[in-house]
N, C-alpha and C positions, 0 to 999 in steps of 0.2 A: 941742582936735583932735584928743585920744587919746579922751575922751570919748564925741564924737562916732563916732568909728571902731570906739570899743567896741560902743557902740547900733546900729549899724549891721551889723555885723559876727557880732553873736551874733544878730539874728533872721536873717541870708543862711541856716545849714543847713536842708536841705529838711528838710520833713514826709512821712512815711510812712505816716503812721499812716491806717485804716480805718474805716469807717462801722461802725457798730455791728449793722447790719442789713443782711439779703439783699437783695441787686438784682435778683431775676428779675423778668419782666413780670408783669403781672397777670392770672391765669389764667384768667379768662372772657375776656379778650383773645384769649391766647393759642387757648382752645379755639376762640374763635370765628376766628381765624386760621386754627387749621389744618382748620377744616370748609371755609373756603373754598380750602384750598389743592387745585390742580387736578389734582395727581395722587388725591389723597384722591377727589376727586369722581369723576375716574375710575375708580378702583379701586371704590368704593359703584356706579357705576353698571354695572361688571361683576359686582356682584353683586346686582344686579336681574337682570343680564339670566342669571347661574345659574339664578335662581328660578323666571325661567320655563321655562329649559331642565326643571328640572327638574318643571315641572309637565306638558310635554310630552312627558317622559322618562315622567312616571306615565300619561299618556293613552295613550301608544303611536301609531305611528308611521301603524298599518293605519287603513285608510279604508273606507267602502261604496264601492265603483268601480257605477255603471249605465253601462248600455250596451243599446242599442235600436238597429233597424234597420229601415225602411220601405218596402217595392221593390213595384215590380209586374212579375208575370212572366207571360210569354204562351208558350204552347202551339200548338205546330202541330195544325190541326182541332180547337182545345178553346178558344181563345181567351186571354183576359187573366185574369189574378189579382192582386189584391191581397192581401200579405201580411206583416206583422210577426213582431218577436223583439225580445223584453226579457228582461236578465239584471240579478239585483242581487247582489253578491259581497263581501265579505270576509274579511281574513287573521284568522286569530283566534293569538294569542300561547300558546302550551305552556305546562301547568302551570309555574310558578317563574319563567319570565322576567319576569311583570308587577311579582314583590315585589321580582326584580334590579335590574330600571328603574328603580323607587323608589327605593330603597338606595343605586343610583348615585347618582341625579339626587339626594338629599339630602345626599349624601359630597361633593358639587363643590360646593351651596349651601357648608356647611363650607369647603371649600378656598375657593371666592370671598370670603364672609364672613373669614378669617383676613388673607387677601392684603391686604383694604380695612383692616382695623386693621393690618397693617405693613405698610402705604403710609403711614399717618397717624403711628404710631410715626418711621418714616423721617422722615416730615416734620418731625417733632419733634426729632430729633438734628439735621438741618440747621439748624431753626430755635436750638435750641442753640448750635450753636458760630457763627452770625452773631452772635448778641446777643451771647459774647464776646468775643467778636473789634472790636466796638463799643464795649465795653464796657470792657476791656483796652485799647485805642488810648486810647481817650478817658482814660484814668488816666495812661495814661503820657506823654499831653497834658499833663494837670496837674501833674504833676509837674516835667515840663520847662518850664510857662510861672511855677514857685515857682523855678528853678534863673536861670530869665531875669530872675527879679524882683530876687533876692536878689544875680546878679551885675551887675547894672543899677545899683545900689547902689553894690555898691565898686567900680565902675567910675567911678561920679559922686564917691565921695569923695578917690579916689585923683586924680582931675584934680583938687579941690578942694584935694591937699595938693602936687601941683604947681604949684599957680599958687604957691601960701604957700613954696613951694621947701621942702616940709617932704618931698618923695617925688622917684624921678627918672623921667625918659622911658621907662627900663624896665619901671618896675612898672605904668606908666599903658599902657605897647603890652601887656602879658602880662594886666591887667585888660581888655582892649579883647578881646584873641585870643579870653581865655576866655565872654567875652559873645557874640561872632559866634559860637563854637561851640556854646554853646547855643540862639541865636534858631534856628539852623539844626536841631538835631537837634528844638525843637518845633516847625518848621514844617513838617519832617518828619513827626512825627508826628498833628502837625494834617489830614496829607492822608489818613495812613490812618486816623485816626477816619471821617472825611468817606468814605473810599472805602467802610469799612464800613457805615458810615449806611446808605448808597445800595442796596449790596445787600442790606443785610438790607428795608430799603423795598420793594427791588426783588422779594425770592423770595417777601415776606409783607407783601404790600398792604391785606391788611387790619387790622393789628396797627398799632392807633394807638401811634407811637413820642411819648416825651418831646419837649422842643426839646433836652437837654442827657442825652449818658448820666448813668445813678445811677452814685454813687461807688459804687468796691468795698468789701465790706465783707471781715471776717475769713472765711476759707473756715469753717464749721460739720460735724465729720461728724455724718451723721444718726442720730437716737437708735436705731434698730433694729441701725445696726453695717453696716460693709462687708461683712464676711463676709456674714452673712443678707439683706443684697439680692443681692450677687453669686448664691445658689439662687435667688433668686426671676427673676434674669433668664431661666433653665432654666424654671424649672417654668410661669411666666408667657407663653413665647416663642407669640407668635404664628407665627412662621415656620416652629417647629417642628410647630402644630397644625394648618398649611395642609399642610405636607409628608406628615404624618401620617394628613390627609383624602387628599390626593391619592394616596397610596398606597391608600387603602384604596379608593379609587372605581377605582384600574387593575387591583385586586384579583378586583372587582367585576364589571368590564367585562369581564375574563379568564373569569370563570364565564361571562358571559352572552354571551359568543363561543363557548364549549363549548358551551351547550349551544344554540347557535344554528348548529351542524353539522346537527343535526335541522331544518330549516325547517318554518318556521308552515303548516299550510295553511289555506288559502283556502275559506269552504264557502257556496251564494249560492241562489236560488233562480229560476229560469227560464221564462218563459211564451212562448208563440209560438201565429200561427194563421196557417194556410197555405190557398192555394187558397180563397178567396175566404168563410173560415172552416168549408171545409167538416171541414178536419184542425186540432185544436188540441189542445194539452197544457199542461200545468204538469208543473214540475219539478225537482227539487234538484242543485245542482254541487258538485262535490268536485275541488278541485285541490292537490299540492302536487309543490313544486320539487323536483327531484332532484341533493341538490349532490354535488358535486365538490372535485378539488386547492382550489379556491379559499377555499371555506370552512373546510377546514382549516389553511391556510395562515395564513388571518385569526386562528384560535383560537391559532395559536402564537404569531404576531406580538404579541395581548393578551396572551400568558403571560409572553413577554419584557418587554413595556413593564411588566408587574405586578410583575418582580422588578427592573427598574432603580428603580421607583420605591420598591419597601422600602428597596433600597440607598441610593438617594438620600438618603429622609429619616432613616435611621443617618448619613448623613453630614456632615447638617444639625445633627442632634443635637452630633454632636460641633464642629461650628463654632460653637453655640450655646453649648455646654459651654466650647469656650477663648475665647468674647470676654466670657463671665462671668467666668473669671479673669484673663482681662486688663484689663475694667473694673476689678476690686478692687487688681488691683497695680497701674496706673496710677493710679488716687484714691488709695492709699494711699500711691506715693512722692512724688507730686504734693502732697498735704497737708503730706508730711514737709518735702519741698524748703522748701515756703511758710514753714513755723517757724525753717526752717533760717537761710530768707531777710531773714526781721521780725525774727529776732535780730542778725545782720548791719546790715540797717537802721538796728535801735537803736542797735548800737556805733556804729556809722559817723556818725550822727545827734551823737552823744556827743562823737564825737573831733571832729567838725567843730565843733559848738560851742568844745571847748578850743581848737582851734587859733584859733577866731577871736578870743576872748579875750586869744590867745598874743602875736597877731599887732598887737591893737591897743594892747597893753602895750610891745608892743617888741619881745620876745622872741622872735619868727619872722619871717619876710620873706614877701614877699606870692606868691611862687612856691610855699611849700612850705603857704601859707595857701590858695592856688588848688590845689592838687594834693589836699589834704585834702576840699576842697569836691567836688571833681570825684568823688573816691572816696563822698563820702554820695551823690552825685547818683545814682551807677553802683548804688550799694546801692539806693536807694531805689525805680531803676526796675525792678531784680531784685524786688524782694519786689512790686512790684504787676506785673509779668509771670508772678510765681509763685502769685500770687495769684488772678488770671482762669485760667491752669491748674489751679491745685484745684479752683475752682470750676468751671470745663469738664468737668473727669474727676466730681467728684462729682454733677454733675448728670445728666450720661449714664449714669450706672451707676442714677440715680435712674429715668430714664426710661425704662433697658434694664430695669429690675425694674419697672418699671409704676404707679413711687409716683409719678411729678409728669406729670403733664400725658396721660398714658396711663391709663385705664378698667384697673382689675385682674378680671382675669372669675374 
């Protein structure tokens, strides 16, 4: 009987070992999922709209205006006369305005393209969070399933000892209670795992998921180091690029509005025939709006908007710098926390193994054995959680630095 208990309880300590390889989804599958993400598709469509707007700005809003009239005039004591009048006019942009329009349109395209890339970036961040929610919950469930199996073996062994009057009813109740608690925790973790999988599949339907979540591996610090990745976050930020492009466009539009205080003239040609052709003429037309307070107010508004856009670009650069620092600090702390949790899990597993042997040999009672086993379970769970959070932080830093899933420009 003692040999049986020794075999069962030595096998009972929880295994918190991690797989050897990273557990990220396939890069090609991720790229396809991001391409088909609705927010990315919407941002790409807005970039197409910006390109069309740039073409329109380069062409200008002025168009030829054709006008004509045909009438019959009756003059007393002279009779009826057929007459007509026709003209063709077009406003012309003053020198320098067309160039500003082209540059403003190009800046708008650059802004929209950066926003499209940032939308892809944000979708990748969301995928990263949903992925580690699923993998982390699945790993917790696996640890708890091991606990249920181990405690189930313990409870069965105690019941057999009870039948042989080698154990007390109290020990059987203690084993059953520990098993029930482990089963409850395992079911809860299984529910979290399924909820995380459903959320991931709903958010990224184009990402084909395996039947079961991959096992967690030991977190790995990228070869280039966390600090260098943090520098890339700022240097490669599409959000900063979009803010700078928007500020450039606002400045160009402000200058364009200032120049528009002098309105564009219209030139054209006019032809007419009167008194049945007795009077005919062809001439040039010229007109120019005489601007008032409205044009000046619009120029002031555009200048203020340009100032605001410049300040916003500075603010966004500061925000991204803070984000980079936060990413580096979070990844560094999460990796260190996993290392601590890993050492704790190893020590707890060793203690559980020793306690199992001690109980099997009669040197330790069951309540102490279950207590040590529960500590080992908690340590194993803590390592799993720490591993998932370390991976989440490291992959977030890689995404923000455009070294994972996002193309570096």
